[in-house]
N, C-alpha and C positions, 0 to 999 in steps of 0.2 A: 314158513311154519310158524304158527302162533305160539306164544309163550305158555308153558305148562308150569303151574305153580302149586305148591303145597299150601293149603290154607292155614294150617296150624292154629296158633292163638290169635293171629292178626284179625282184627275185626270181629272176633267171636263175642267180645263183651257187648259191643253195640248191637250185634245181631240178637244176642240173648235177651237184652233189655227190650228190644222191639218185639220179639216173639212172646215174651211174658206179657207184655202189654196187650197183644192181640189175642192171647189165649182165652181170656174170659169171653170175649165177643165170639170167637170161633166156637167155643163150647156151647154157648147159648144158641147159635145158629144151627149147630149140629144136634141140638136137643140132648146135650150131655151135661150132667150135673158138674158144677165147679166146686170141688171139695179142697180143703187145705192140703190133704194128702196128694191129690193130683197135681196141684200147683207145686208142691214140694218136690215131687218126682220129676216133673218137667224142669224145674229150676236146677235140680241136681244134674240132670242130663245136659242141660244147656251150659252149665258152668264147667262141665267136664269136657276136655278136648281130646280124650283118649278113647271114645266109643266104648263106654264101660259095659260090663256084664251086669245083670240084675243084682247080683250080690254086692257089687260096689255102689250101685245107686242106693240100695237098701242101707248100706253102712252110712252113707251121707245123709239120707233122709231121716234115719233113726236118731240122729243128733237133735233134730228139731221135733220129731214125733216118735218118742221112745216106745210107744205101744203099737206102732205099725208092724205088720208081719211081712216076711219075705214073700209070701203068697200074694198079699195085697200089692206089693211092688211089682211082681210079675204080671198080675192081672192089669194093673194100671199101665205098665209099659206096652202090653199087648193091645189094650184099648186105645192108647195114644197112637199106636201104629195103624190100627184099623180106621181111625178117623183122620189120618194124615197129619197128626201133630208130632210124630216121630217116625224114624225109619229103623228097620231092623237090618243090621249089617252082619251077615252070617257066613263067614268063609265055610266052605264045605267041610263037614265032619267036625265042626267046632260048636261050642256053646254060643247062643245068641249074644250079639253085641248090639247096642242101641246108639242112635245118632239123633240129636235134637235138631240138626241142621236139615231142614226140609227143602231148601233151595236145590235146584238141579246141580249135582256134582258127582264126582266119582271117588274111588278109594284106591290107595296104594297100601298093600299089606306085606309086612315083613314075613317071609316064609319060615324064619327061625323063631323069633320072639313073639310073633303074631300082632305086633304093634300096627295099628290102623291109623292112617292120616287121610283127611279130606284132600281131594285133588281137583283142581280146576284145570280142565283141558278142553278148550273150545272145539278142537277137531273131533273129540269123542262125541260131542253133542250132536254132530251131524252124521255120525256113523250109519244110522239107519234112516236118514232124512228122506222123506217122500214115500216111505213104505208104510203100509197099514197092516200088512200081514207078513209073516215069516213062515212059509209052508202053511200048515193048518192052524197056526197060532195068530191071533189078533193082537197086534202090538199095543201095549199100554204105556211103555216107557223103556228107557235103556239106562243102565248104570254099569260102568266098566269097573272091574276090579283088577288092578295091576299087581302082580306078585313080584316082589323084589327082595333085596337084602338091604336092611337099613345100615346106616353108617356104623352104629355101635356093634352090630353083629358082624359086619365086614371087618371091622377093626379087631374084634376078638379072634377071628379066624385067619387074619393076615399072617400070623406067625406059624400057622399049622401047614403041614404038607397037604397037597390036594386030596390025597386019599383019606386024611383025617377029617376034612371038612365035610 
């Protein structure tokens, strides 16, 4: 079995720098205007390792662009997702979370605190290898979301009885 590893902060800085450098060229190729606000939203997303909600991205961007609105941040995040510059990570029945890491990867989500971490698991990458369809669906890609209990939440509930957890 191959090694499964959480990506966390390791290598995120190098990746963020490379992605920001490519961003302008990607935007021009995709016929998308390069604005200071879009660059700031992407930078805030890339610098964050916690898959932030739009309101957290807004708070970071607002330090640099005090007149930006939350609606603009929402629209920018959605547009970045549409053109492949970001990914939406949305556990069912939750608010949207965003990820600047567009390389193929998966996620592990704590079922209690909702913390999301990037996960590199090569065996997941081959889960649907060779398939082009799944029933009536044409496959475009696959991303696995693993539900788990993080160390902090496990530690908090360790002293409780099973019925209290």
